[in-house]
MDTraj code that builds the backbone (N, CA, C; nanometers):
import mdtraj as md
import numpy as np

residues = "MET ALA THR VAL SER ILE GLU GLY GLU ASN LEU VAL VAL THR MET THR GLY MET ASN LYS ILE ALA ALA LEU LYS SER ARG ILE GLU VAL PRO LEU ALA HIS VAL ARG GLY ALA THR ALA GLY PRO GLY ILE VAL HIS GLU PRO LYS GLY LEU ARG ALA PRO GLY ALA GLN VAL PRO GLY VAL ILE THR ALA GLY THR PHE HIS LYS HIS GLY GLU PRO VAL PHE TRP ASP VAL THR ASP GLY SER CYS ALA ILE VAL ILE GLU LEU ALA GLU GLU ASP LEU ALA ARG LEU VAL ILE THR VAL GLU ASP PRO ARG SER SER VAL ASP LEU VAL ASN GLN ASP VAL PRO ALA ALA GLY GLY VAL ASP".split()
xyz = np.array([
    [9.8467, 9.8362, 10.3441],
    [9.7773, 9.8478, 10.4507],
    [9.6665, 9.8563, 10.4834],
    [9.5679, 9.8410, 10.5507],
    [9.4452, 9.8802, 10.4934],
    [9.3747, 9.8924, 10.6585],
    [9.2574, 9.9604, 10.6578],
    [9.1689, 10.0051, 10.7837],
    [9.0778, 9.9081, 10.7735],
    [9.0023, 9.8857, 10.8843],
    [8.8571, 9.8115, 10.8398],
    [8.7601, 9.9308, 10.9400],
    [8.6821, 9.9251, 10.8990],
    [8.5532, 10.0139, 11.0142],
    [8.3879, 9.9675, 10.9763],
    [8.2913, 10.0224, 11.0766],
    [8.1622, 9.9553, 11.0524],
    [8.0941, 10.0950, 11.0423],
    [8.0172, 10.1345, 10.9470],
    [7.9475, 10.2626, 10.9255],
    [7.7823, 10.2244, 10.8995],
    [7.7646, 10.2677, 10.9978],
    [7.6299, 10.2041, 10.9559],
    [7.5991, 10.0369, 10.9809],
    [7.5341, 10.0088, 10.8351],
    [7.5374, 9.8768, 10.7863],
    [7.6073, 9.8109, 10.7106],
    [7.7137, 9.8834, 10.6913],
    [7.8161, 9.8734, 10.5984],
    [7.9419, 9.8406, 10.6909],
    [8.0233, 9.7445, 10.6387],
    [8.2310, 9.7033, 10.6684],
    [8.2646, 9.8296, 10.5483],
    [8.3516, 9.8466, 10.6133],
    [8.4399, 9.9658, 10.4916],
    [8.5971, 9.9219, 10.5711],
    [8.6566, 9.8886, 10.4134],
    [8.7698, 9.8364, 10.4512],
    [8.7877, 10.0092, 10.3244],
    [8.9590, 10.0336, 10.3596],
    [8.9935, 10.1726, 10.3029],
    [9.1445, 10.1260, 10.2981],
    [9.1915, 10.1668, 10.2030],
    [9.3960, 10.1017, 10.1758],
    [9.4300, 10.2615, 10.2138],
    [9.5114, 10.2377, 10.2567],
    [9.6134, 10.3613, 10.2417],
    [9.7331, 10.3654, 10.1822],
    [9.7641, 10.5098, 10.2015],
    [9.9576, 10.5130, 10.1254],
    [9.9194, 10.5024, 9.9782],
    [10.0395, 10.4068, 9.9530],
    [10.0610, 10.3822, 9.8306],
    [10.0000, 10.2235, 9.8143],
    [9.9392, 10.1814, 9.8899],
    [9.8615, 10.0555, 9.8371],
    [9.7562, 10.0997, 9.7455],
    [9.6571, 10.2112, 9.7679],
    [9.5564, 10.2342, 9.7571],
    [9.5910, 10.2210, 9.5743],
    [9.7462, 10.2811, 9.5593],
    [9.7355, 10.2933, 9.3963],
    [9.8250, 10.1436, 9.3115],
    [9.8400, 10.0577, 9.3848],
    [9.8269, 9.9234, 9.3694],
    [9.7581, 9.8244, 9.3576],
    [9.6470, 9.8442, 9.4447],
    [9.5361, 9.8101, 9.4338],
    [9.4651, 9.8100, 9.3673],
    [9.4594, 9.9626, 9.3138],
    [9.3917, 9.9993, 9.2258],
    [9.2514, 10.0572, 9.2611],
    [9.2360, 10.0396, 9.4176],
    [9.1565, 10.0877, 9.4669],
    [9.1658, 10.1437, 9.5841],
    [9.0874, 10.2622, 9.6157],
    [9.1164, 10.3005, 9.7790],
    [9.0212, 10.2461, 9.9033],
    [8.8612, 10.2304, 9.8591],
    [8.8023, 10.2064, 9.9163],
    [8.7081, 10.0923, 9.8913],
    [8.6202, 9.9885, 10.0150],
    [8.5406, 9.8388, 9.9319],
    [8.4708, 9.9167, 10.0361],
    [8.3264, 9.8638, 9.9915],
    [8.1935, 9.8743, 10.0857],
    [8.1270, 9.7788, 10.0780],
    [8.1085, 9.6832, 10.1551],
    [7.9986, 9.6005, 10.1313],
    [7.9087, 9.5797, 10.3059],
    [7.7853, 9.5549, 10.2333],
    [7.6546, 9.5606, 10.3686],
    [7.7141, 9.4206, 10.4786],
    [7.7217, 9.4613, 10.5337],
    [7.6942, 9.3511, 10.6760],
    [7.6513, 9.2088, 10.6662],
    [7.5334, 9.2336, 10.5866],
    [7.4214, 9.1512, 10.5407],
    [7.5188, 9.0602, 10.4809],
    [7.6265, 9.1297, 10.3676],
    [7.7097, 9.0104, 10.3152],
    [7.8270, 8.9263, 10.3407],
    [7.8079, 8.9878, 10.5378],
    [7.9837, 8.9542, 10.5506],
    [7.9872, 8.8547, 10.6437],
    [8.0175, 8.7246, 10.5868],
    [7.9973, 8.5956, 10.6176],
    [8.0936, 8.5652, 10.7800],
    [8.2409, 8.6268, 10.7828],
    [8.3030, 8.6432, 10.9086],
    [8.4550, 8.6874, 10.8452],
    [8.5408, 8.6993, 10.9414],
    [8.6591, 8.7158, 10.9193],
    [8.7840, 8.6333, 11.0352],
    [8.8977, 8.6402, 10.9590],
    [9.0206, 8.4942, 11.0563],
    [9.1235, 8.5902, 11.0379],
    [9.1898, 8.5858, 11.1264],
    [9.3444, 8.5771, 11.1114],
    [9.3646, 8.5007, 11.0154],
    [9.4990, 8.4968, 10.9360],
    [9.5173, 8.4414, 10.7788],
    [9.6929, 8.4631, 10.7727],
    [9.7468, 8.4420, 10.8100],
    [9.9112, 8.4851, 10.8381],
    [9.9459, 8.3708, 10.7019],
    [9.9157, 8.2539, 10.7023],
    [9.9190, 8.1510, 10.6432],
    [9.8841, 8.1950, 10.4913],
    [9.8061, 8.2291, 10.4279],
    [9.7426, 8.2446, 10.3579],
    [9.7887, 8.3371, 10.2572],
    [9.9255, 8.4207, 10.2593],
    [10.0357, 8.4822, 10.2040],
    [10.0819, 8.3313, 10.0793],
    [10.1056, 8.2565, 10.1838],
    [10.1703, 8.1263, 10.1050],
    [10.1245, 8.0586, 9.9919],
    [10.0185, 8.0793, 10.0200],
    [9.8977, 7.9783, 9.8907],
    [9.8858, 8.0240, 9.7799],
    [9.8717, 7.9622, 9.6599],
    [9.8323, 8.0165, 9.4772],
    [9.7514, 8.1527, 9.5436],
    [9.7784, 8.2360, 9.4840],
    [9.7243, 8.3870, 9.4089],
    [9.5508, 8.3643, 9.3114],
    [9.6368, 8.2507, 9.2303],
    [9.5484, 8.3192, 9.0497],
    [9.6091, 8.3662, 8.9952],
    [9.5002, 8.4221, 8.9436],
    [9.5427, 8.5205, 8.8176],
    [9.5223, 8.6059, 8.8085],
    [9.6252, 8.7098, 8.8301],
    [9.5622, 8.8521, 8.8708],
    [9.5152, 8.9521, 8.7360],
    [9.3936, 9.0011, 8.7751],
    [9.3639, 9.0866, 8.6950],
    [9.2591, 9.1980, 8.7316],
    [9.2728, 9.2993, 8.8052],
    [9.4009, 9.3878, 8.7573],
    [9.4898, 9.3452, 8.9210],
    [9.5775, 9.4355, 8.8845],
    [9.6249, 9.4278, 9.0085],
    [9.8429, 9.4527, 9.0035],
    [9.9192, 9.4135, 9.1241],
    [10.0239, 9.4034, 9.0881],
    [10.0806, 9.3118, 9.2553],
    [10.1825, 9.2222, 9.2065],
    [10.2247, 9.1395, 9.3082],
    [10.3808, 9.1126, 9.2661],
    [10.4790, 9.1421, 9.3943],
    [10.6067, 9.1744, 9.3862],
    [10.6289, 9.0933, 9.5068],
    [10.6818, 8.9266, 9.4754],
    [10.6821, 8.8201, 9.6165],
    [10.7741, 8.9130, 9.7481],
    [10.6959, 8.8460, 9.8418],
    [10.7649, 8.9254, 9.9401],
    [10.7666, 9.0747, 9.9869],
    [10.7346, 9.1700, 9.9234],
    [10.6578, 9.2683, 9.9352],
    [10.5265, 9.3247, 9.9382],
    [10.4521, 9.2785, 9.7755],
    [10.2997, 9.3394, 9.7776],
    [10.2407, 9.2281, 9.6838],
    [10.1375, 9.2121, 9.7376],
    [10.0278, 9.1713, 9.7117],
    [9.8893, 9.2404, 9.7074],
    [9.8599, 9.3501, 9.5579],
    [9.7721, 9.3882, 9.5621],
    [9.6542, 9.4094, 9.4343],
    [9.5448, 9.3899, 9.4712],
    [9.4458, 9.4053, 9.3203],
    [9.3537, 9.2766, 9.3539],
    [9.2532, 9.2499, 9.1982],
    [9.1455, 9.1596, 9.2501],
    [9.2866, 8.9944, 9.1911],
    [9.2661, 8.9080, 9.2371],
    [9.3005, 8.7689, 9.1546],
    [9.1984, 8.6548, 9.1003],
    [9.1871, 8.5670, 9.0845],
    [9.1161, 8.4760, 8.9988],
    [9.1202, 8.3554, 9.0376],
    [9.0769, 8.3252, 9.0905],
    [9.1524, 8.1224, 9.2146],
    [8.9973, 8.0816, 9.1865],
    [9.0003, 7.9366, 9.0743],
    [8.8979, 7.8564, 9.0920],
    [8.7798, 7.8985, 9.0485],
    [8.7845, 8.0565, 9.0069],
    [8.6527, 8.1140, 8.9241],
    [8.6225, 8.1941, 9.0494],
    [8.6902, 8.2298, 9.1400],
    [8.6195, 8.3348, 9.2542],
    [8.7083, 8.4534, 9.2594],
    [8.6660, 8.5256, 9.2610],
    [8.7732, 8.6654, 9.2355],
    [8.7762, 8.7439, 9.3737],
    [8.9295, 8.7151, 9.4489],
    [8.9217, 8.7563, 9.5818],
    [9.0253, 8.8453, 9.5828],
    [8.9801, 8.9687, 9.6030],
    [9.0969, 9.1105, 9.6426],
    [9.1658, 9.0973, 9.7748],
    [9.3119, 9.1474, 9.7425],
    [9.4304, 9.1539, 9.8120],
    [9.5307, 9.2487, 9.8214],
    [9.5041, 9.2689, 9.9320],
    [9.6312, 9.4305, 9.9662],
    [9.7098, 9.3850, 10.0842],
    [9.8173, 9.2997, 10.0813],
    [9.8871, 9.2439, 10.1565],
    [10.0667, 9.2755, 10.1601],
    [10.0999, 9.3420, 10.2246],
    [10.2533, 9.3402, 10.2862],
    [10.2747, 9.3131, 10.3417],
    [10.2688, 9.2870, 10.4403],
    [10.3153, 9.1712, 10.5681],
    [10.2067, 9.0581, 10.6925],
    [10.2089, 8.9649, 10.5785],
    [10.1444, 8.8584, 10.6189],
    [10.1228, 8.8020, 10.7378],
    [10.1952, 8.8356, 10.8140],
    [10.1696, 8.8272, 10.9249],
    [10.0379, 8.8918, 11.0403],
    [10.0030, 9.0029, 10.9284],
    [9.9170, 9.0673, 11.0326],
    [9.8012, 9.0844, 10.8842],
    [9.7738, 8.9945, 10.8723],
    [9.6474, 8.9617, 10.7543],
    [9.5325, 8.8989, 10.7907],
    [9.4253, 8.9368, 10.7575],
    [9.3338, 8.8524, 10.7804],
    [9.2499, 8.8652, 10.6487],
    [9.1592, 8.7427, 10.6619],
    [9.0455, 8.7335, 10.5131],
    [8.8887, 8.7296, 10.5914],
    [8.8725, 8.8299, 10.4828],
    [8.7085, 8.8726, 10.5272],
    [8.6136, 8.7852, 10.4652],
    [8.5680, 8.6829, 10.4315],
    [8.5168, 8.5609, 10.3691],
    [8.3711, 8.7468, 10.3375],
    [8.3190, 8.6732, 10.2525],
    [8.1386, 8.7370, 10.1601],
    [8.1140, 8.6367, 10.1048],
    [7.9290, 8.6714, 10.0963],
    [7.8566, 8.6254, 10.0355],
    [7.7789, 8.7201, 9.9721],
    [7.6654, 8.6996, 9.8675],
    [7.6587, 8.7608, 9.7353],
    [7.7022, 8.8825, 9.6926],
    [7.8593, 8.8885, 9.6682],
    [7.9470, 9.0235, 9.5791],
    [7.9930, 8.9872, 9.5296],
    [8.0320, 9.0630, 9.4373],
    [8.1143, 9.0295, 9.3381],
    [8.2602, 8.9881, 9.3652],
    [8.3252, 9.0015, 9.5037],
    [8.4187, 8.9375, 9.5359],
    [8.4446, 8.8089, 9.6196],
    [8.4670, 8.6915, 9.6535],
    [8.4362, 8.6078, 9.7463],
    [8.4687, 8.6100, 9.9010],
    [8.6047, 8.7300, 9.8872],
    [8.6895, 8.7287, 9.9926],
    [8.7594, 8.8330, 10.0126],
    [8.7936, 8.9096, 10.0982],
    [8.9063, 9.0409, 10.1080],
    [8.9991, 8.9909, 10.1757],
    [9.1201, 8.9656, 10.1621],
    [9.2550, 8.9226, 10.2097],
    [9.3373, 9.0678, 10.2599],
    [9.3464, 9.1038, 10.3564],
    [9.4101, 9.2690, 10.3824],
    [9.5375, 9.2344, 10.5029],
    [9.5858, 9.3338, 10.4379],
    [9.7425, 9.3714, 10.5767],
    [9.6376, 9.4646, 10.6982],
    [9.6395, 9.4984, 10.8084],
    [9.5371, 9.5882, 10.8914],
    [9.6556, 9.5681, 10.9922],
    [9.6551, 9.6867, 11.0691],
    [9.7788, 9.7051, 11.1668],
    [9.7572, 9.6119, 11.3380],
    [9.6301, 9.5699, 11.3334],
    [9.6354, 9.4834, 11.4591],
    [9.4942, 9.3835, 11.4505],
    [9.5624, 9.2388, 11.3821],
    [9.4603, 9.1659, 11.2968],
    [9.3447, 9.0716, 11.4172],
    [9.3913, 9.1285, 11.5490],
    [9.3065, 9.0572, 11.6559],
    [9.1576, 9.1266, 11.6203],
    [9.1947, 9.2925, 11.6575],
    [9.1013, 9.3593, 11.6780],
    [9.0622, 9.3604, 11.5542],
    [9.0841, 9.3544, 11.4393],
    [9.0085, 9.3618, 11.3286],
    [8.9237, 9.2860, 11.3211],
    [8.9202, 9.2008, 11.2873],
    [8.8451, 9.0325, 11.3350],
    [8.7585, 9.0423, 11.4037],
    [8.7886, 9.1213, 11.5692],
    [8.6407, 9.1115, 11.6245],
    [8.6090, 9.2296, 11.6040],
    [8.6274, 9.3238, 11.5331],
    [8.5256, 9.4263, 11.4883],
    [8.3809, 9.3575, 11.3685],
    [8.5143, 9.2874, 11.3144],
    [8.3979, 9.2506, 11.1985],
    [8.3253, 9.1423, 11.2686],
    [8.3702, 9.0437, 11.3284],
    [8.3314, 8.9386, 11.3945],
    [8.2158, 8.9867, 11.4851],
    [8.1659, 9.0845, 11.5386],
    [8.0923, 9.1150, 11.6318],
    [7.9540, 9.1862, 11.5994],
    [7.9818, 9.2166, 11.4305],
    [7.8601, 9.2768, 11.3403],
    [7.8481, 9.2128, 11.2728],
    [7.8752, 9.0911, 11.2331],
    [7.7931, 8.9921, 11.1126],
    [7.7047, 8.9523, 11.1632],
    [7.5646, 8.9789, 11.0840],
    [7.4265, 8.9659, 11.1885],
    [7.4059, 8.7786, 11.1760],
    [7.4879, 8.7335, 11.1107],
    [7.4383, 8.5927, 11.1652],
    [7.5307, 8.5174, 11.3106],
    [7.5569, 8.3735, 11.2954],
    [7.5917, 8.3504, 11.4724],
    [7.7103, 8.4199, 11.5016],
    [7.7582, 8.5413, 11.4556],
    [7.8711, 8.5792, 11.5572],
    [7.9984, 8.5608, 11.4280],
    [7.9669, 8.5013, 11.3362],
    [8.0796, 8.5585, 11.2527],
    [8.1265, 8.4435, 11.2545],
    [8.2738, 8.4133, 11.1829],
    [8.4056, 8.2745, 11.1587],
    [8.5400, 8.3916, 11.2623],
    [8.5390, 8.2212, 11.3303],
    [8.6559, 8.3128, 11.4162],
    [8.7675, 8.1549, 11.4085],
])
top = md.Topology()
chain = top.add_chain()
for i, resn in enumerate(residues, 1):
    res = top.add_residue(resn, chain, resSeq=i)
    for name in ("N", "CA", "C"):
        top.add_atom(name, md.element.get_by_symbol(name[0]), res)
traj = md.Trajectory(xyz[None], top)
């Protein structure tokens, strides 16, 4: 699971528990100016992930790490698809962050209220 917060002008995603080991990251920090928006994404867990490099995947248990699909790197930290959100990025090494959070609705709202563009994506 991950937590989402806003620290100054940055979006911060912090992996918790054993997920930071599986994901090979404990924290991702992105300028809010590079965040396009966030959506709840429970169905995304059923989509093909692409080539894993590096990370871990145990179907139905955890998908964590960076996956490359159609040339785009996407960071995954998902243990419960029903609580997954997708954060779209621009001008970053990662195209998207797909993460499990405790409360998807409040996390999506938090991201979208602070996106500099037209209120984000929802």
